[in-house]
A tleap script that builds the chain and sets N, CA, C and O, in Angstrom:
source leaprc.protein.ff14SB
mol = sequence {
  NMET SER TYR ALA SER GLU TYR ALA ALA THR
  ALA PRO GLU ARG SER ALA ILE ASP ALA ALA
  GLU GLY ILE VAL VAL LEU GLU PHE GLY THR
  GLY TRP CYS GLY HIE CYS ARG ALA ALA GLN
  PRO ALA LEU GLN GLN ALA LEU ALA GLY ARG
  ASP GLY VAL ARG HIE ILE LYS VAL GLU ASP
  GLY ARG GLY ARG PRO LEU GLY ARG SER PHE
  GLY VAL LYS LEU TRP PRO THR LEU VAL VAL
  LEU ARG ASP GLY GLU GLU VAL ALA ARG LEU
  VAL ARG PRO ALA ASP GLU GLU ILE GLN ARG
  THR LEU GLY SER CLEU
}
set mol.1.N position { 17.985 22.576 -26.032 }
set mol.1.CA position { 16.683 23.994 -26.666 }
set mol.1.C position { 17.658 24.480 -28.186 }
set mol.1.O position { 18.837 24.285 -28.481 }
set mol.2.N position { 17.063 24.849 -28.569 }
set mol.2.CA position { 17.683 24.733 -29.964 }
set mol.2.C position { 16.942 26.651 -30.936 }
set mol.2.O position { 17.790 27.160 -31.670 }
set mol.3.N position { 16.059 27.149 -30.874 }
set mol.3.CA position { 15.898 28.069 -31.734 }
set mol.3.C position { 15.806 29.453 -30.334 }
set mol.3.O position { 15.266 29.026 -29.313 }
set mol.4.N position { 16.037 30.200 -30.296 }
set mol.4.CA position { 16.056 31.088 -29.520 }
set mol.4.C position { 14.900 32.918 -30.191 }
set mol.4.O position { 15.526 33.615 -30.989 }
set mol.5.N position { 14.031 33.224 -29.960 }
set mol.5.CA position { 13.088 34.335 -31.039 }
set mol.5.C position { 13.881 35.454 -30.372 }
set mol.5.O position { 13.835 36.424 -31.128 }
set mol.6.N position { 14.469 35.686 -29.463 }
set mol.6.CA position { 14.286 37.082 -29.435 }
set mol.6.C position { 16.304 37.643 -29.109 }
set mol.6.O position { 17.072 36.686 -29.017 }
set mol.7.N position { 16.639 38.398 -29.036 }
set mol.7.CA position { 18.015 39.036 -29.031 }
set mol.7.C position { 17.978 39.207 -27.523 }
set mol.7.O position { 17.028 39.586 -26.838 }
set mol.8.N position { 19.100 38.881 -27.170 }
set mol.8.CA position { 19.435 39.286 -25.814 }
set mol.8.C position { 19.795 40.097 -26.103 }
set mol.8.O position { 20.431 40.299 -27.137 }
set mol.9.N position { 19.198 41.639 -24.388 }
set mol.9.CA position { 20.253 43.003 -24.135 }
set mol.9.C position { 21.238 41.924 -23.657 }
set mol.9.O position { 21.208 41.062 -24.536 }
set mol.10.N position { 21.989 41.597 -22.816 }
set mol.10.CA position { 23.126 40.937 -21.844 }
set mol.10.C position { 23.647 39.459 -22.714 }
set mol.10.O position { 23.332 38.271 -22.773 }
set mol.11.N position { 24.224 40.008 -23.063 }
set mol.11.CA position { 25.861 38.950 -23.928 }
set mol.11.C position { 25.813 38.479 -22.970 }
set mol.11.O position { 25.676 39.203 -21.983 }
set mol.12.N position { 25.879 37.417 -22.855 }
set mol.12.CA position { 27.397 36.544 -21.971 }
set mol.12.C position { 28.590 36.716 -22.053 }
set mol.12.O position { 29.016 37.289 -23.056 }
set mol.13.N position { 29.435 36.309 -21.101 }
set mol.13.CA position { 30.457 36.824 -21.096 }
set mol.13.C position { 31.503 35.839 -21.909 }
set mol.13.O position { 31.248 34.636 -21.965 }
set mol.14.N position { 33.061 36.546 -22.735 }
set mol.14.CA position { 33.753 35.303 -23.983 }
set mol.14.C position { 33.708 34.357 -23.412 }
set mol.14.O position { 33.204 33.331 -23.869 }
set mol.15.N position { 34.459 34.499 -21.742 }
set mol.15.CA position { 34.590 33.145 -20.946 }
set mol.15.C position { 34.045 32.306 -21.499 }
set mol.15.O position { 34.360 31.468 -22.344 }
set mol.16.N position { 32.573 32.752 -20.604 }
set mol.16.CA position { 31.655 31.671 -21.395 }
set mol.16.C position { 31.362 30.910 -22.086 }
set mol.16.O position { 31.532 29.709 -21.876 }
set mol.17.N position { 30.720 31.502 -23.336 }
set mol.17.CA position { 31.305 31.076 -24.659 }
set mol.17.C position { 32.344 29.929 -25.329 }
set mol.17.O position { 32.143 28.915 -25.998 }
set mol.18.N position { 33.665 30.653 -24.771 }
set mol.18.CA position { 34.732 30.203 -25.351 }
set mol.18.C position { 34.588 28.635 -24.228 }
set mol.18.O position { 35.203 27.747 -24.817 }
set mol.19.N position { 34.061 28.143 -23.027 }
set mol.19.CA position { 33.829 27.519 -22.669 }
set mol.19.C position { 32.983 26.137 -22.512 }
set mol.19.O position { 33.306 25.074 -21.983 }
set mol.20.N position { 31.591 26.601 -23.266 }
set mol.20.CA position { 30.160 26.241 -23.488 }
set mol.20.C position { 30.956 24.955 -24.469 }
set mol.20.O position { 31.706 25.118 -25.431 }
set mol.21.N position { 30.521 23.743 -23.881 }
set mol.21.CA position { 30.546 22.018 -24.001 }
set mol.21.C position { 29.104 22.435 -25.606 }
set mol.21.O position { 28.096 23.128 -25.751 }
set mol.22.N position { 29.912 21.507 -26.394 }
set mol.22.CA position { 28.675 20.999 -27.695 }
set mol.22.C position { 28.494 21.919 -28.534 }
set mol.22.O position { 29.090 22.977 -28.335 }
set mol.23.N position { 27.506 21.770 -29.870 }
set mol.23.CA position { 27.784 23.280 -30.609 }
set mol.23.C position { 27.106 24.288 -29.701 }
set mol.23.O position { 26.641 24.154 -28.569 }
set mol.24.N position { 27.180 25.372 -30.541 }
set mol.24.CA position { 26.781 26.986 -29.938 }
set mol.24.C position { 26.436 27.778 -31.624 }
set mol.24.O position { 27.324 28.173 -32.380 }
set mol.25.N position { 25.360 27.831 -31.826 }
set mol.25.CA position { 25.145 29.045 -32.874 }
set mol.25.C position { 24.938 30.328 -32.097 }
set mol.25.O position { 24.238 30.534 -31.105 }
set mol.26.N position { 25.887 31.316 -32.942 }
set mol.26.CA position { 25.840 32.581 -32.086 }
set mol.26.C position { 25.408 33.268 -32.792 }
set mol.26.O position { 25.668 33.224 -33.995 }
set mol.27.N position { 24.602 34.127 -32.246 }
set mol.27.CA position { 23.539 35.143 -33.776 }
set mol.27.C position { 23.687 36.377 -33.392 }
set mol.27.O position { 23.282 36.657 -32.264 }
set mol.28.N position { 24.263 37.362 -34.172 }
set mol.28.CA position { 24.956 38.907 -33.687 }
set mol.28.C position { 23.674 39.299 -34.868 }
set mol.28.O position { 23.213 38.688 -35.833 }
set mol.29.N position { 23.396 40.589 -34.258 }
set mol.29.CA position { 21.527 41.311 -34.907 }
set mol.29.C position { 21.230 42.237 -34.047 }
set mol.29.O position { 21.811 42.381 -32.972 }
set mol.30.N position { 20.210 42.999 -34.501 }
set mol.30.CA position { 19.331 43.263 -34.107 }
set mol.30.C position { 17.221 42.835 -34.551 }
set mol.30.O position { 16.675 42.383 -35.558 }
set mol.31.N position { 16.728 43.261 -33.280 }
set mol.31.CA position { 15.448 43.133 -34.342 }
set mol.31.C position { 14.385 44.140 -35.041 }
set mol.31.O position { 13.189 44.091 -35.326 }
set mol.32.N position { 15.931 45.515 -35.229 }
set mol.32.CA position { 14.772 45.929 -35.813 }
set mol.32.C position { 15.774 46.090 -37.725 }
set mol.32.O position { 15.630 46.735 -38.764 }
set mol.33.N position { 16.813 44.936 -37.109 }
set mol.33.CA position { 17.832 44.489 -38.681 }
set mol.33.C position { 16.263 44.078 -39.610 }
set mol.33.O position { 15.222 43.759 -39.035 }
set mol.34.N position { 16.391 44.163 -40.858 }
set mol.34.CA position { 15.906 43.809 -41.708 }
set mol.34.C position { 16.249 41.833 -42.756 }
set mol.34.O position { 15.683 40.852 -43.236 }
set mol.35.N position { 17.800 42.583 -42.450 }
set mol.35.CA position { 18.102 40.886 -43.095 }
set mol.35.C position { 18.109 40.319 -41.761 }
set mol.35.O position { 17.658 39.173 -41.758 }
set mol.36.N position { 18.458 40.730 -40.681 }
set mol.36.CA position { 17.545 40.176 -39.446 }
set mol.36.C position { 16.649 39.231 -39.150 }
set mol.36.O position { 17.041 38.091 -38.902 }
set mol.37.N position { 15.496 39.508 -39.132 }
set mol.37.CA position { 14.247 39.291 -39.196 }
set mol.37.C position { 14.399 38.636 -40.603 }
set mol.37.O position { 14.403 37.422 -40.401 }
set mol.38.N position { 14.576 38.986 -42.463 }
set mol.38.CA position { 14.187 37.181 -43.077 }
set mol.38.C position { 15.267 36.357 -42.956 }
set mol.38.O position { 15.496 35.504 -43.814 }
set mol.39.N position { 16.034 36.522 -41.889 }
set mol.39.CA position { 16.851 35.217 -42.100 }
set mol.39.C position { 16.369 34.605 -40.717 }
set mol.39.O position { 17.001 33.652 -40.262 }
set mol.40.N position { 15.553 34.983 -40.206 }
set mol.40.CA position { 14.698 33.689 -38.750 }
set mol.40.C position { 13.774 33.266 -39.309 }
set mol.40.O position { 12.889 33.517 -38.491 }
set mol.41.N position { 13.059 32.552 -40.541 }
set mol.41.CA position { 12.026 31.285 -40.874 }
set mol.41.C position { 13.684 30.655 -41.289 }
set mol.41.O position { 13.820 29.542 -40.781 }
set mol.42.N position { 14.384 30.906 -41.729 }
set mol.42.CA position { 15.407 29.825 -42.148 }
set mol.42.C position { 15.949 29.516 -41.410 }
set mol.42.O position { 16.152 28.302 -41.439 }
set mol.43.N position { 16.501 30.182 -40.385 }
set mol.43.CA position { 16.991 29.479 -38.435 }
set mol.43.C position { 16.133 28.870 -38.340 }
set mol.43.O position { 16.200 27.838 -39.008 }
set mol.44.N position { 15.225 29.006 -37.762 }
set mol.44.CA position { 13.571 28.405 -37.121 }
set mol.44.C position { 13.771 26.829 -38.034 }
set mol.44.O position { 13.875 25.983 -37.145 }
set mol.45.N position { 13.829 26.385 -38.899 }
set mol.45.CA position { 13.070 25.738 -39.650 }
set mol.45.C position { 14.826 24.392 -39.270 }
set mol.45.O position { 14.853 23.236 -38.848 }
set mol.46.N position { 16.138 25.501 -39.760 }
set mol.46.CA position { 17.261 24.734 -39.441 }
set mol.46.C position { 17.955 24.584 -38.123 }
set mol.46.O position { 19.171 24.470 -37.964 }
set mol.47.N position { 16.956 24.600 -37.125 }
set mol.47.CA position { 17.033 24.484 -35.556 }
set mol.47.C position { 15.577 23.657 -35.216 }
set mol.47.O position { 14.943 23.799 -34.171 }
set mol.48.N position { 15.228 22.829 -36.260 }
set mol.48.CA position { 13.579 22.513 -35.518 }
set mol.48.C position { 14.554 21.266 -35.167 }
set mol.48.O position { 15.515 20.802 -35.780 }
set mol.49.N position { 13.744 20.788 -33.562 }
set mol.49.CA position { 14.485 19.145 -33.668 }
set mol.49.C position { 15.950 18.697 -33.595 }
set mol.49.O position { 16.451 17.614 -33.897 }
set mol.50.N position { 16.890 20.609 -32.775 }
set mol.50.CA position { 18.236 20.511 -33.333 }
set mol.50.C position { 18.359 20.315 -31.391 }
set mol.50.O position { 19.077 21.069 -30.734 }
set mol.51.N position { 17.622 19.320 -30.820 }
set mol.51.CA position { 17.730 20.329 -29.281 }
set mol.51.C position { 19.573 20.073 -28.935 }
set mol.51.O position { 19.950 20.323 -27.791 }
set mol.52.N position { 20.067 19.838 -29.431 }
set mol.52.CA position { 21.561 19.330 -28.778 }
set mol.52.C position { 22.391 20.279 -28.874 }
set mol.52.O position { 23.493 20.355 -28.332 }
set mol.53.N position { 21.570 21.484 -29.990 }
set mol.53.CA position { 22.354 22.687 -30.751 }
set mol.53.C position { 21.574 23.793 -29.770 }
set mol.53.O position { 20.410 23.763 -29.371 }
set mol.54.N position { 22.544 24.704 -29.539 }
set mol.54.CA position { 22.501 25.862 -28.386 }
set mol.54.C position { 22.194 27.570 -29.158 }
set mol.54.O position { 23.123 28.220 -29.638 }
set mol.55.N position { 21.344 27.861 -29.150 }
set mol.55.CA position { 21.362 28.933 -30.207 }
set mol.55.C position { 21.180 30.606 -29.201 }
set mol.55.O position { 20.257 31.094 -28.549 }
set mol.56.N position { 22.406 30.991 -29.493 }
set mol.56.CA position { 21.853 32.580 -28.339 }
set mol.56.C position { 21.937 33.679 -29.917 }
set mol.56.O position { 22.669 33.820 -30.897 }
set mol.57.N position { 20.950 34.134 -29.467 }
set mol.57.CA position { 21.111 35.074 -29.703 }
set mol.57.C position { 21.424 36.877 -29.062 }
set mol.57.O position { 21.019 37.413 -28.031 }
set mol.58.N position { 22.266 37.398 -30.147 }
set mol.58.CA position { 23.557 38.332 -29.044 }
set mol.58.C position { 22.569 39.939 -29.845 }
set mol.58.O position { 22.658 40.061 -31.066 }
set mol.59.N position { 21.892 40.795 -29.202 }
set mol.59.CA position { 21.779 42.163 -29.453 }
set mol.59.C position { 23.175 42.480 -29.542 }
set mol.59.O position { 24.036 42.316 -28.677 }
set mol.60.N position { 23.320 43.068 -30.972 }
set mol.60.CA position { 24.622 43.985 -31.374 }
set mol.60.C position { 25.030 45.235 -31.672 }
set mol.60.O position { 24.384 46.103 -31.085 }
set mol.61.N position { 25.710 45.542 -32.239 }
set mol.61.CA position { 25.796 47.520 -32.099 }
set mol.61.C position { 27.282 48.144 -30.621 }
set mol.61.O position { 27.839 47.729 -29.604 }
set mol.62.N position { 27.253 48.911 -31.204 }
set mol.62.CA position { 28.390 50.426 -31.371 }
set mol.62.C position { 28.642 49.753 -29.190 }
set mol.62.O position { 27.774 49.625 -28.327 }
set mol.63.N position { 29.547 49.610 -29.142 }
set mol.63.CA position { 29.919 49.614 -27.604 }
set mol.63.C position { 30.143 47.804 -27.035 }
set mol.63.O position { 30.915 47.674 -26.085 }
set mol.64.N position { 29.664 46.841 -27.452 }
set mol.64.CA position { 29.193 45.479 -27.456 }
set mol.64.C position { 30.186 44.734 -27.884 }
set mol.64.O position { 30.505 44.643 -29.069 }
set mol.65.N position { 30.845 44.042 -26.763 }
set mol.65.CA position { 32.576 43.765 -27.118 }
set mol.65.C position { 32.566 42.580 -27.063 }
set mol.65.O position { 33.613 41.940 -26.969 }
set mol.66.N position { 30.634 41.670 -27.139 }
set mol.66.CA position { 30.715 40.436 -27.306 }
set mol.66.C position { 31.482 40.185 -29.229 }
set mol.66.O position { 32.290 39.501 -29.856 }
set mol.67.N position { 30.353 41.460 -29.416 }
set mol.67.CA position { 30.816 41.246 -31.484 }
set mol.67.C position { 31.498 41.773 -31.748 }
set mol.67.O position { 31.628 41.907 -32.965 }
set mol.68.N position { 32.442 42.466 -30.865 }
set mol.68.CA position { 33.422 43.343 -31.319 }
set mol.68.C position { 34.752 41.782 -31.275 }
set mol.68.O position { 35.713 41.624 -32.028 }
set mol.69.N position { 34.378 41.045 -30.336 }
set mol.69.CA position { 35.495 39.793 -30.081 }
set mol.69.C position { 35.807 39.266 -30.898 }
set mol.69.O position { 36.900 38.761 -31.155 }
set mol.70.N position { 33.954 39.338 -31.990 }
set mol.70.CA position { 34.809 37.998 -32.714 }
set mol.70.C position { 34.429 38.329 -34.270 }
set mol.70.O position { 34.226 37.517 -35.172 }
set mol.71.N position { 34.396 39.652 -34.318 }
set mol.71.CA position { 35.331 40.884 -35.348 }
set mol.71.C position { 33.367 40.772 -36.187 }
set mol.71.O position { 33.396 40.348 -37.343 }
set mol.72.N position { 32.430 40.993 -35.834 }
set mol.72.CA position { 31.248 41.555 -36.275 }
set mol.72.C position { 31.221 42.553 -37.200 }
set mol.72.O position { 32.212 43.282 -37.207 }
set mol.73.N position { 30.370 42.779 -37.968 }
set mol.73.CA position { 30.605 43.941 -38.684 }
set mol.73.C position { 29.575 44.065 -39.328 }
set mol.73.O position { 29.329 45.271 -39.298 }
set mol.74.N position { 28.240 43.174 -40.324 }
set mol.74.CA position { 27.334 43.061 -40.648 }
set mol.74.C position { 26.479 42.077 -40.227 }
set mol.74.O position { 26.809 40.897 -40.346 }
set mol.75.N position { 25.193 42.468 -39.646 }
set mol.75.CA position { 23.867 41.681 -39.261 }
set mol.75.C position { 23.203 41.101 -40.438 }
set mol.75.O position { 22.999 41.434 -41.605 }
set mol.76.N position { 22.834 39.666 -39.337 }
set mol.76.CA position { 23.073 39.150 -38.923 }
set mol.76.C position { 24.574 38.566 -39.643 }
set mol.76.O position { 25.116 38.635 -40.747 }
set mol.77.N position { 24.891 37.916 -38.200 }
set mol.77.CA position { 26.010 36.631 -37.878 }
set mol.77.C position { 26.045 36.078 -36.972 }
set mol.77.O position { 25.980 36.222 -35.751 }
set mol.78.N position { 26.213 35.067 -38.020 }
set mol.78.CA position { 26.050 33.448 -37.072 }
set mol.78.C position { 27.041 32.687 -37.427 }
set mol.78.O position { 27.484 32.200 -38.467 }
set mol.79.N position { 27.387 32.706 -35.850 }
set mol.79.CA position { 29.201 32.201 -35.858 }
set mol.79.C position { 28.536 30.795 -34.655 }
set mol.79.O position { 27.863 30.759 -33.625 }
set mol.80.N position { 29.344 29.636 -35.727 }
set mol.80.CA position { 28.777 28.675 -35.507 }
set mol.80.C position { 30.141 28.008 -34.537 }
set mol.80.O position { 31.292 28.076 -34.970 }
set mol.81.N position { 29.828 27.398 -33.250 }
set mol.81.CA position { 30.866 26.713 -32.629 }
set mol.81.C position { 31.001 24.985 -31.969 }
set mol.81.O position { 29.937 24.447 -31.664 }
set mol.82.N position { 32.015 24.368 -31.821 }
set mol.82.CA position { 32.268 23.404 -31.271 }
set mol.82.C position { 33.004 23.513 -30.093 }
set mol.82.O position { 34.028 24.178 -29.940 }
set mol.83.N position { 32.341 22.721 -29.140 }
set mol.83.CA position { 33.691 23.266 -27.644 }
set mol.83.C position { 33.995 24.528 -27.607 }
set mol.83.O position { 34.684 24.693 -26.601 }
set mol.84.N position { 33.869 25.381 -28.093 }
set mol.84.CA position { 34.041 26.808 -28.284 }
set mol.84.C position { 34.942 27.085 -29.188 }
set mol.84.O position { 35.673 28.069 -29.087 }
set mol.85.N position { 34.993 26.266 -30.158 }
set mol.85.CA position { 36.083 26.599 -31.626 }
set mol.85.C position { 35.266 27.089 -32.234 }
set mol.85.O position { 34.096 26.815 -31.966 }
set mol.86.N position { 35.584 28.011 -33.293 }
set mol.86.CA position { 34.879 28.494 -34.181 }
set mol.86.C position { 34.953 27.734 -35.476 }
set mol.86.O position { 35.966 27.838 -36.166 }
set mol.87.N position { 33.527 26.659 -36.009 }
set mol.87.CA position { 34.279 26.126 -37.417 }
set mol.87.C position { 32.718 26.384 -38.019 }
set mol.87.O position { 32.084 25.331 -38.090 }
set mol.88.N position { 31.796 27.879 -38.574 }
set mol.88.CA position { 31.956 28.056 -39.828 }
set mol.88.C position { 31.120 28.895 -38.693 }
set mol.88.O position { 30.643 28.700 -37.576 }
set mol.89.N position { 31.285 30.436 -40.106 }
set mol.89.CA position { 31.007 31.353 -39.663 }
set mol.89.C position { 29.808 31.686 -41.510 }
set mol.89.O position { 30.177 31.334 -42.630 }
set mol.90.N position { 28.364 32.467 -41.161 }
set mol.90.CA position { 27.361 32.954 -42.159 }
set mol.90.C position { 27.288 34.369 -41.501 }
set mol.90.O position { 27.116 34.764 -40.348 }
set mol.91.N position { 27.500 34.992 -42.761 }
set mol.91.CA position { 27.515 36.793 -42.539 }
set mol.91.C position { 26.027 37.428 -43.676 }
set mol.91.O position { 26.118 37.663 -44.881 }
set mol.92.N position { 25.225 37.519 -43.121 }
set mol.92.CA position { 24.372 37.998 -44.246 }
set mol.92.C position { 23.996 36.105 -44.940 }
set mol.92.O position { 23.794 35.897 -46.136 }
set mol.93.N position { 23.990 35.406 -44.269 }
set mol.93.CA position { 23.644 34.460 -44.889 }
set mol.93.C position { 21.883 34.260 -45.921 }
set mol.93.O position { 20.740 34.606 -45.620 }
set mol.94.N position { 22.565 33.409 -47.415 }
set mol.94.CA position { 20.427 33.676 -47.834 }
set mol.94.C position { 20.262 32.099 -47.005 }
set mol.94.O position { 21.108 31.458 -46.382 }
set mol.95.N position { 18.952 31.827 -47.266 }
set mol.95.CA position { 18.613 30.654 -47.017 }
set mol.95.C position { 19.362 29.489 -46.594 }
set mol.95.O position { 19.705 28.807 -45.629 }
set mol.96.N position { 19.436 29.662 -48.073 }
set mol.96.CA position { 20.288 27.696 -48.911 }
set mol.96.C position { 21.613 27.885 -47.771 }
set mol.96.O position { 22.062 26.891 -47.201 }
set mol.97.N position { 22.033 28.924 -47.579 }
set mol.97.CA position { 23.723 28.758 -46.972 }
set mol.97.C position { 22.996 28.251 -45.435 }
set mol.97.O position { 23.039 27.205 -44.787 }
set mol.98.N position { 22.527 29.180 -45.304 }
set mol.98.CA position { 21.777 28.292 -43.241 }
set mol.98.C position { 21.263 26.817 -43.158 }
set mol.98.O position { 21.442 26.079 -42.189 }
set mol.99.N position { 20.338 26.359 -44.759 }
set mol.99.CA position { 20.754 24.852 -44.125 }
set mol.99.C position { 21.312 24.265 -44.532 }
set mol.99.O position { 21.424 23.102 -44.144 }
set mol.100.N position { 22.316 25.028 -46.083 }
set mol.100.CA position { 23.258 24.036 -45.344 }
set mol.100.C position { 24.322 23.822 -44.898 }
set mol.100.O position { 25.004 22.906 -45.358 }
set mol.101.N position { 24.868 24.802 -43.623 }
set mol.101.CA position { 25.882 25.010 -42.604 }
set mol.101.C position { 24.764 24.544 -40.899 }
set mol.101.O position { 25.272 24.275 -39.811 }
set mol.102.N position { 23.748 24.570 -41.098 }
set mol.102.CA position { 23.976 23.478 -40.337 }
set mol.102.C position { 22.713 22.459 -39.494 }
set mol.102.O position { 22.530 22.044 -38.349 }
set mol.103.N position { 21.839 22.348 -41.181 }
set mol.103.CA position { 22.401 20.944 -41.225 }
set mol.103.C position { 22.749 20.215 -41.468 }
set mol.103.O position { 22.288 19.074 -41.431 }
set mol.104.N position { 24.224 20.791 -42.002 }
set mol.104.CA position { 25.197 19.852 -41.503 }
set mol.104.C position { 26.125 18.849 -40.199 }
set mol.104.O position { 26.892 17.900 -40.036 }
set mol.105.N position { 25.265 20.039 -39.438 }
set mol.105.CA position { 25.566 19.577 -37.854 }
set mol.105.C position { 25.013 18.584 -36.791 }
set mol.105.O position { 25.525 18.529 -35.673 }
savepdb mol mol.pdb
quit
């Protein structure tokens, strides 16, 4: 599984994220956020053909514990994890940042 097109209304538990094996790109945002929508083509391109990378889109906002546990303040925020450990973080990234960071996975 690579690119996920929709934000999940129900977030996975933090313990499940921490226990995930391999590379996970955790994306926090919302479907109505202009910055989030603008980042989607670059994300889709960067994740194309990367079947070993798991992309999880989580709808974020007030009272959403997963985003708060990762200290998310702006959307989109991409948290890249390898075997449950954070290895990169992109906040409102430019297309080039997305390509450079995800292209190196």
